[in-house]
LUMTORVEX-414607 format. One record per residue (C-alpha): x negated, y negated, z; residue in three letters. Coordinates in steps of 0.1 Angstrom, whole numbers, padded with zeros to 4 digits, always signed. Example, Ala and Ser with C-alpha at 12.3 -4.5 7.8 and 13.67 -1.06 7.14 Angstrom:
! LUMTORVEX-414607
-0123+0045+0078ALA -0137+0011+0071SER 
//
This chain:
! LUMTORVEX-414607
-0079-0009-0170UNK -0043-0002-0159UNK -0042+0028-0136UNK -0020+0054-0152UNK +0002+0060-0120UNK +0010+0023-0120UNK +0018+0022-0157UNK +0040+0053-0153UNK +0059+0037-0124UNK +0065+0005-0145UNK +0077+0024-0176UNK +0101+0045-0154UNK +0114+0012-0140UNK +0104+0021-0105UNK +0087-0013-0101UNK +0099-0045-0117UNK +0066-0063-0123UNK +0040-0049-0147UNK +0009-0036-0130UNK -0022-0057-0127UNK -0050-0051-0151UNK -0082-0041-0132UNK -0112-0055-0149UNK -0143-0033-0144UNK -0131-0020-0110UNK -0156-0005-0087UNK -0149+0026-0066UNK -0139+0006-0035UNK -0114-0014-0054UNK -0098+0017-0069UNK -0096+0033-0035UNK -0080+0002-0020UNK -0055+0001-0049UNK -0046+0038-0044UNK -0042+0034-0007UNK -0020+0003-0011UNK +0001+0011-0042UNK +0002+0049-0041UNK +0000+0059-0005UNK +0017+0093-0010UNK -0006+0103-0038UNK -0036+0090-0018UNK -0026+0112+0012UNK -0022+0142-0011UNK -0056+0137-0025UNK -0075+0131+0007UNK -0060+0158+0029UNK -0072+0194+0027UNK -0047+0216+0010UNK -0030+0244+0029UNK -0035+0274+0006UNK -0015+0297+0027UNK -0044+0306+0049UNK -0037+0313+0085UNK -0064+0305+0111UNK 
//
């Protein structure tokens, strides 16, 4: 499995080396990969969204 974000970054020439193929990755490996290789996307996914609500 090649994570699509990694593949997209390679095809757009944002990274020079082709992404690693993850063989039967478990959830923890995928989380670690996202945290390391895609920190901005990871932060967007894990933080609650501000939907314009005021407290």
